[in-house]
C-alpha positions, 0 to 999 in steps of 0.5 A: 876498451881504450876507444870506449875510454877515449869517448868518455874522456871526451864527453868528460872534457866537453862537459867541463868545458861547455859548463863554463862556455855556457856560465860565461855566456849567461854572464856575457848575455846579462851583461849585454843585455843591460848594456842594451837597454841603457843604449836604447835609452840614450837613444830615446833620450836623444830622440826626445831631446832632438823633438823639443829643443826649446824645452825648459823643463829638464828632460825626464829622466833615462829610465823613465823614457819607454823603450820599443819593446819589440825592438829590445825583444829583436835585439836580444834574440840577436844577442841570443842567437850569436852567443848559441852559435859561438857555443855550438863552435865551441862544442865542435872545436872542443870536441875534436881537441877533446878527443886528440887529448884524450887519445895523447892521454891514454896513448902511455897507458895504452903502451903500458897494457899492451906492453904488460900483456905481451910481457905475460904472454912472453914469460908464459910461452918460455915457461912453457917449454923447460916445463913441457919438458919436465913433465914429459920426461917424467910422465913418459919414465913414469910409465916404464918399469924398468928404469936403470940407475945410469937411465936416472941419472940422465933424466935427472941430470936434463931435468937439473938443466931445465930447472937452471933455465926456469931459475934463470928466467926467473932470475931475469923477469925479477931483475927486469921489474926491480929496474923498471920499478927503480925509476933512477932512485939508485945511490950512484958512486965514483965508479973507474969504469977501467976496474969494472971492465977487467972484472967481466973480462975475468969473469967471462973469460972461461966461456970466451975459452970454449969458443978459443976467443981472445978479448983485447982491450983498450981502455983507459980509466975514466969514472962514471957516476954509477952503481958498480955492480949494475955496470959490471952486469951490463958489460958482462952482458954484451960480452957474453953476447958477443961471444954467443954470436961471434965465431971459433978462433976470433977477437973481441975488443973492448976499448973507451974513450972521451967524447965531451962529457962522456966515456963511449965503451966500445965492444966490437965482435968479428961474428955474423953480424945481426940481420937488418931485420933484426936490429930495430928490435935487439933490445925488446923483450924475449926478442931473439934473432931467426936462428934460420938465419944466423944458422946457430942455436943460441941458448938463452931467451931473449932479456939479457940485451932488454936488461942491458938497455935499462941499466944504460938508462938508469945511468942516463946513458945510450946504447946504439949498436952496428952491424955488417956481415964483419961483425957487431959494435955495440957502443954504451954512452955515460956521463962522466963524473963531474969531478973527473 
């Protein structure tokens, strides 16, 4: 599809450029022809005056002198040939340049369409899993003649878990869509990053306790311009990710420091680390590390870090990650409030 579109766009570029080139060539030809006739008349005048040096009457006007028609035709043909060759050169160069520019013009559109298609495919795949589980459980149990109350409760509990998963997935997909549409149009206010971190730690503490994980904080009070709820979700996502991939009875450290006109927020865990093959892809939607390498069953749909990346980008910040077998460190850089 994009190849044919590229060819068509190149053809339109060529049509526009060659139309302009031909118009200029016609104007150049007319001007060159007029200049040629004038030059030939002057040449004839000089020859006429040279052949008649003792001529008393005034020589005839330039326009009254006859020009050799064959000479005029030969010169006109030379001008035409030069303009044809020039336009052929322009056609070849413009064709190559137009094809290149058409590719550059369509590249962002192609990337967007590819991402959209991949998003639809991945979302459909993720939705199919819980829906299939729901359908299978319901169909199997509907075939049974005698279902006890206890079995019914288990079925309903399992179905409820799948519904919760579906709701979580739909909420995350909706938020991703909203973040992509906002394009930095959010209204930002001054936010104390220490307050955001404290609130995030409170919300995530129950998950940490399940694995006997301690969250240590070395946080200084810096102000950033941003949306508090979005920043809160950012920290919660990173903390939740650290808890999921950390071993039991370990520590997670949250720290902040100033770096020029930015504040650095680091979240470090002592987990299994991220495989080097997975590292370049962890912020992609629906990407999850290979469980055969992590040796752990990690829940989720692979949308958390993608949402985190979007939040950081909308706050004109950056997010990076370093990982080894000793643990992982996420580093978020956000601009400090100018009034700080």
